C-alpha positions as MATLAB code, in Angstrom:
seq = 'MPGTVAVVLKGYPRLSETFIAQELLGLERRGHRLHLYSLRHPTDAKTHPVHGEIAAPVTYLPEYLHQEPGRVLRAWWRVRRRAAYRAAWRLWWRDLRRDPTRNRVRRWGQALVLAAEMPEAVGAVYVHFLHTPGSVGRYAARLRGRPLAISAHARDIWTIPDWEKAEKLAETRWTVTCTASGAAHLDSLAPGRVTLLHHGLDLTRFPSPEEPPASDRDGTDPAVPVRLLAVGRAVRKKGLDLLLHALAALPEGVHWRLDHIGGGAESRALKALADELGLSDRVTWHGARDQAEVLAMYRTADLFVLPCRIDTDGDRDGLPNVLMEAQSQRLACLSTRLSGIPELIEDGTTGVLVEPEDVPALTAALAALIGDPARRARLGAAGETRVRALFDARAGLDRLAAMVSDLLA';
ca = [
       0.000    0.000    0.000;
       1.438    3.438   -0.921;
       2.606    5.137    2.239;
       3.584    8.706    1.353;
       1.252   11.603    2.198;
       0.995   14.542   -0.206;
       0.669   17.631    1.983;
      -0.814   20.646    0.188;
       0.128   24.063    1.600;
      -0.616   27.605    0.518;
       2.999   28.687    0.996;
       6.115   27.047    2.400;
       8.098   27.838    4.430;
       6.398   30.697    6.266;
       7.546   32.379    9.461;
       3.939   32.979   10.509;
       3.024   29.281   10.263;
       5.258   27.640   12.829;
       2.301   25.486   13.875;
       2.349   23.821   10.450;
       6.110   23.267   10.493;
       5.824   21.849   14.011;
       3.179   19.417   12.785;
       5.127   18.323    9.705;
       8.199   17.530   11.777;
       6.062   15.771   14.374;
       4.480   13.526   11.733;
       7.895   12.668   10.290;
       9.230   11.804   13.724;
       6.242    9.484   14.182;
       7.187    7.548   11.062;
       5.202    9.204    8.268;
       6.714    9.978    4.870;
       5.601   13.332    3.471;
       5.901   15.162    0.174;
       5.045   18.852    0.396;
       3.247   20.699   -2.424;
       3.123   24.469   -2.093;
       0.877   26.810   -4.082;
       3.262   29.708   -3.518;
       6.981   30.264   -3.248;
       8.383   31.586    0.049;
       8.416   35.336    0.595;
      10.135   35.502    4.000;
      13.857   36.190    4.007;
      14.301   34.036    7.122;
      13.165   30.609    8.270;
      12.811   28.998   11.667;
      15.192   26.225   12.792;
      12.319   23.721   12.574;
      12.151   24.195    8.803;
      15.711   22.909    8.465;
      14.807   19.752   10.381;
      11.950   18.714    8.067;
      13.167   16.103    5.577;
      10.198   16.063    3.191;
      10.860   17.208   -0.381;
       8.995   20.313   -1.561;
       7.410   20.760   -4.985;
       6.167   24.210   -5.950;
       3.066   24.163   -8.112;
       2.657   26.929  -10.719;
       1.850   30.030   -8.683;
       0.236   31.578  -11.754;
      -0.682   29.413  -14.721;
       0.683   31.837  -17.321;
       4.139   31.493  -15.756;
       4.366   27.773  -16.606;
       1.878   27.094  -19.417;
       3.863   24.147  -20.758;
       3.849   22.414  -17.382;
       0.085   22.890  -17.046;
      -0.576   21.640  -20.571;
       1.591   18.556  -20.053;
      -0.249   17.839  -16.822;
      -3.629   18.080  -18.535;
      -2.437   15.756  -21.309;
      -1.353   13.159  -18.741;
      -4.498   13.175  -16.601;
      -7.214   13.751  -19.224;
      -7.546   10.010  -19.964;
      -7.815    8.946  -16.346;
     -11.118    7.332  -15.446;
     -11.840    9.996  -12.822;
     -11.112   12.961  -15.094;
     -14.649   13.663  -16.276;
     -16.135   13.504  -12.778;
     -13.409   15.782  -11.407;
     -13.856   18.230  -14.297;
     -17.629   18.348  -13.698;
     -16.982   19.039   -9.999;
     -14.671   21.922  -10.858;
     -17.057   23.283  -13.511;
     -19.905   23.325  -10.980;
     -17.682   25.230   -8.571;
     -16.625   27.656  -11.308;
     -20.235   28.472  -12.173;
     -20.847   29.461   -8.556;
     -17.467   31.174   -8.208;
     -16.532   32.499  -11.676;
     -13.093   33.854  -10.779;
      -9.532   33.567  -12.045;
      -8.662   32.089   -8.691;
     -10.957   29.126   -9.345;
      -9.384   28.549  -12.756;
      -5.905   28.709  -11.230;
      -6.828   26.085   -8.639;
      -7.880   23.675  -11.385;
      -4.603   24.174  -13.223;
      -2.620   23.628  -10.028;
      -4.652   20.496   -9.279;
      -3.877   19.123  -12.739;
      -0.163   19.579  -12.108;
      -0.409   18.053   -8.634;
      -2.341   15.036   -9.947;
       0.032   14.538  -12.879;
       3.249   14.851  -10.885;
       2.172   13.034   -7.736;
       4.228    9.811   -7.392;
       2.466    6.467   -7.213;
       3.867    6.139   -3.699;
       1.418    8.823   -2.519;
      -1.440    7.134   -0.720;
      -3.397   10.145    0.536;
      -3.768   13.898    0.197;
      -3.694   16.047    3.344;
      -4.376   19.765    3.060;
      -3.667   22.689    5.366;
      -6.397   25.323    4.994;
      -9.911   24.733    3.766;
     -10.052   27.511    1.179;
      -7.761   27.583   -1.886;
      -5.411   24.726   -0.847;
      -8.546   22.745   -0.022;
      -9.792   23.195   -3.585;
      -6.496   22.114   -5.143;
      -6.230   19.114   -2.851;
      -9.851   18.123   -3.418;
      -9.635   18.214   -7.220;
      -6.289   16.371   -7.237;
      -7.513   13.711   -4.810;
     -10.518   13.139   -7.090;
      -8.297   12.908  -10.175;
      -5.976   10.361   -8.555;
      -8.543    8.448   -6.488;
      -6.824    9.170   -3.199;
      -8.481    9.811    0.195;
      -8.571   13.441    1.323;
      -8.129   15.003    4.760;
      -8.090   18.684    5.683;
      -6.824   20.785    8.574;
      -8.870   23.998    8.884;
      -7.593   26.976   10.821;
      -8.921   30.547   10.770;
      -9.316   32.672    7.639;
     -10.223   29.606    5.617;
     -13.139   28.838    7.944;
     -14.687   32.284    7.937;
     -14.139   33.760    4.464;
     -15.491   31.167    2.018;
     -19.175   30.409    1.400;
     -20.987   27.769    3.399;
     -21.789   25.678    0.307;
     -18.094   25.297   -0.410;
     -17.197   24.372    3.156;
     -20.025   21.841    3.411;
     -19.140   20.127    0.128;
     -15.442   19.889    0.947;
     -16.124   18.540    4.417;
     -18.431   15.904    2.949;
     -15.583   14.590    0.781;
     -12.902   14.316    3.444;
     -12.087   11.155    5.325;
     -11.653   13.492    8.282;
     -11.196   17.178    9.049;
      -9.478   18.691   12.067;
      -9.549   22.254   13.327;
      -7.813   24.024   16.164;
     -10.531   25.972   18.049;
     -13.855   25.023   19.595;
     -15.575   27.952   17.869;
     -14.285   26.851   14.466;
     -15.246   23.246   15.155;
     -18.774   24.262   16.166;
     -19.251   26.299   12.997;
     -17.979   23.550   10.710;
     -19.969   20.891   12.565;
     -23.132   22.897   11.896;
     -22.423   22.480    8.170;
     -21.295   18.846    8.261;
     -22.375   17.223   11.534;
     -20.025   14.626   12.930;
     -17.233   15.145   10.397;
     -14.992   17.598   12.281;
     -12.567   16.910   15.114;
     -11.219   19.558   17.501;
      -7.447   19.214   17.757;
      -5.426   22.017   19.321;
      -2.007   22.557   17.762;
      -0.368   23.076   21.099;
       3.240   24.126   21.434;
       6.534   22.287   21.048;
       7.689   23.052   24.560;
      11.193   21.734   23.889;
      11.724   24.854   21.775;
      10.272   27.063   24.500;
      11.881   25.832   27.716;
      10.813   27.428   30.946;
      12.954   30.504   31.590;
      15.412   30.461   34.435;
      13.817   32.081   37.449;
      14.326   35.797   36.791;
      14.030   38.546   39.353;
      10.463   39.848   39.160;
      10.313   43.052   37.126;
       9.326   45.985   39.302;
       8.788   48.320   36.349;
       5.467   50.059   36.893;
       5.546   52.883   34.372;
       6.321   55.640   36.860;
       9.996   56.093   36.000;
      10.722   57.440   32.498;
      14.209   55.920   32.702;
      12.833   52.356   33.062;
       9.614   52.165   31.022;
       7.456   49.056   31.029;
       8.363   46.928   28.005;
       5.385   45.880   25.897;
       5.644   43.290   23.137;
       3.354   42.434   20.206;
       4.182   39.616   17.793;
       2.067   39.117   14.691;
       1.762   40.035   11.049;
       0.883   43.646   10.336;
      -2.635   42.861    9.122;
      -5.943   44.292   10.276;
      -7.181   41.238   12.178;
      -4.273   41.527   14.639;
      -5.679   44.851   15.921;
      -2.330   46.640   16.015;
      -3.947   49.952   15.066;
      -6.268   49.531   18.055;
      -3.230   48.980   20.250;
      -1.641   52.213   19.039;
      -4.827   54.177   19.735;
      -5.065   52.606   23.199;
      -1.449   53.489   23.970;
      -2.026   57.064   22.801;
      -4.906   57.344   25.276;
      -2.777   56.394   28.314;
      -2.072   59.196   30.797;
       1.100   61.181   30.139;
       2.724   59.942   33.326;
       2.630   56.284   32.238;
       5.978   55.319   30.711;
       6.215   52.405   28.297;
       7.935   51.162   25.148;
       6.434   48.860   22.535;
       8.347   46.341   20.402;
       6.555   44.822   17.420;
       7.800   41.718   15.584;
       6.327   40.731   12.237;
       6.108   41.761    8.621;
       2.889   42.427    6.776;
       0.959   44.548    4.322;
       0.012   47.227    6.860;
       3.502   47.885    8.230;
       3.855   51.241    6.499;
       0.357   52.364    7.506;
       0.973   51.393   11.139;
       4.233   53.333   11.233;
       2.415   56.351    9.803;
      -0.315   55.990   12.439;
       2.275   55.804   15.230;
       3.837   58.994   13.888;
       0.429   60.695   13.657;
      -0.351   59.766   17.256;
       3.024   60.990   18.479;
       4.246   57.524   19.463;
       7.090   56.961   17.005;
       9.858   57.477   19.547;
       8.305   54.834   21.828;
       7.637   52.094   19.261;
      10.257   49.881   17.592;
       9.281   47.957   14.471;
      11.553   44.916   14.197;
      10.022   43.269   11.121;
      10.106   39.494   10.689;
      12.366   37.599   13.083;
      13.192   33.934   13.567;
      12.122   31.858   16.537;
      15.304   32.351   18.560;
      15.045   36.124   18.260;
      11.379   36.075   19.225;
      12.116   33.882   22.243;
      14.719   36.377   23.440;
      12.171   39.186   23.163;
       9.596   37.247   25.204;
      12.133   36.918   27.974;
      12.884   40.634   28.225;
       9.308   41.950   27.939;
       6.950   42.816   30.779;
       3.599   42.412   29.015;
       2.464   40.785   25.764;
      -0.418   42.482   23.923;
      -2.392   41.238   20.914;
      -5.878   42.801   20.554;
      -7.244   40.497   17.839;
     -10.427   41.457   15.985;
     -12.679   40.246   13.163;
     -11.717   41.821    9.834;
     -14.284   43.336    7.478;
     -14.311   40.186    5.310;
     -14.889   37.912    8.308;
     -11.245   36.878    8.654;
     -10.055   36.326   12.215;
      -7.414   34.472   14.173;
      -8.074   31.027   15.591;
      -5.758   30.585   18.551;
      -2.574   32.563   17.843;
       0.482   30.465   18.628;
       2.303   33.565   19.815;
       0.008   33.723   22.851;
       1.036   30.195   23.834;
       4.678   31.047   23.186;
       4.514   34.175   25.342;
       2.785   32.351   28.177;
       5.331   29.535   28.052;
       7.905   32.190   28.980;
       5.936   33.337   32.022;
       4.907   36.536   30.245;
       1.560   38.086   31.184;
      -0.771   38.402   28.177;
      -3.515   40.854   27.251;
      -5.766   39.900   24.339;
      -9.440   39.723   23.312;
     -12.436   37.417   23.712;
     -12.312   36.043   20.198;
     -12.297   32.587   18.581;
     -10.086   30.164   20.511;
      -8.302   32.728   22.683;
     -10.593   32.147   25.718;
      -9.776   28.430   25.393;
      -6.197   29.356   26.279;
      -6.501   32.453   28.469;
      -8.785   32.445   31.497;
      -9.616   36.100   32.018;
      -8.270   37.396   35.307;
      -6.528   34.121   36.128;
      -3.992   33.317   33.406;
      -4.211   36.602   31.512;
      -6.559   39.464   30.721;
      -9.156   39.614   27.941;
     -11.203   42.551   26.666;
     -13.837   42.732   23.958;
     -12.557   43.107   20.387;
     -12.553   46.692   19.060;
     -13.052   48.146   22.561;
     -10.229   50.705   22.711;
     -11.273   52.263   26.067;
     -11.314   48.814   27.690;
      -7.935   48.036   26.133;
      -6.538   51.326   27.428;
      -7.852   50.630   30.937;
      -6.405   47.100   30.920;
      -3.040   48.381   29.713;
      -2.937   51.061   32.413;
      -3.829   48.556   35.127;
      -1.271   45.959   34.050;
       1.512   48.459   33.400;
       1.072   49.823   36.914;
       0.885   46.463   38.706;
       4.042   44.351   38.277;
       2.965   41.914   40.992;
      -0.236   41.131   39.110;
       1.697   40.674   35.878;
       3.945   38.175   37.642;
       0.956   36.202   38.985;
      -0.753   36.093   35.596;
       2.472   35.103   33.867;
       3.141   32.246   36.277;
      -0.436   30.957   36.012;
      -0.353   31.228   32.221;
       2.846   29.194   31.994;
       1.406   26.485   34.242;
      -1.719   26.198   32.083;
       0.179   26.080   28.782;
       2.586   23.415   29.978;
      -0.230   21.315   31.440;
      -2.828   21.559   28.667;
      -1.192   22.754   25.452;
       1.809   20.466   24.984;
       1.828   19.598   21.268;
       2.899   15.990   21.786;
      -0.530   14.623   22.682;
      -2.156   16.250   19.663;
       0.597   15.045   17.352;
       0.222   11.475   18.600;
      -3.488   11.652   17.839;
      -2.964   13.229   14.419;
      -0.329   10.657   13.460;
      -2.820    7.890   14.249;
      -5.446    9.621   12.068;
      -2.938    9.858    9.203;
      -2.197    6.141    9.571;
      -5.925    5.424    9.284;
      -6.057    7.656    6.197;
      -3.403    5.503    4.523;
      -4.933    2.182    5.572;
];
């Protein structure tokens, strides 16, 4: 029986998707052979150490069909006589009629290439993200007669139509997702077909920090400001503009500095907003950084802040890994009651949560936490205990590896 799993990804490697890299390595270490197929080439200048440990080969599908027309044509020629071709083409054509976009055409072309180039040793197709990678994986699995499984996360759950989600879920052998809210939504569309499986954190990469002296910074001394940290792509759903407005509303006598780590489309706009609000000399924009650099920043910060929100198109975070990472380093966290975040952070016990988009509440929470180092220390300690007890990735990886074995059986 073929034993290799074709893993379809939107882009690889990506600094913002350490949870995927962690999973790939975990599956390899549990005996699975993988072949990665990426719809896009990497755009990050750096990678994390985990990417260098993954042995699976990577094949890049045509990012745009006009860039490799010969490859697409050869793929079509090879698969057009397969017994499943007509049924797969009719499936795609039905989707195209409901979604008449270039994107839908591109997914068919990528699926043709994937189906044509997939080795016989591939016994199953496993897709990360329900939206565009899910389409490519679904069409290719149909063309090659292979079982399909999908891991759904955040944007892919909330920004595609219900008909598409329901039909994809109906075709999978199984689907996993990483938050209870996402699982409930998908289960309403395809009852009994979705499994909740938290990613968790590879705690060997985030060892408990050596016992540091408790920070007594409370924002009263301009020479030793409280150090705030935000890690996340500069995109609207992260709420970084809300954070800047909240910081601008703090009383003048509260002294702080903010470090931001992450690239993203809104970086320039956020820097302009910081300048407009008079905060530029108190905010440092570090851009994308690798895991070791981020870990060092966690260990020197006083408070981690990520005021996630729902974007105008419905996009939102699931359970940001950076919150688990920060808590693993005994760092107090301030975030919002959104998606899977309350599954990790118990408000007032292991961190502080406010409502999304509520800038006054965010300002009040910032002021309270900046001025109370003892409370930050208690929240940080409780957060670390909870993460290490309940969000260790190993249990989830053991379960996923067993599901992949069943997929290949």
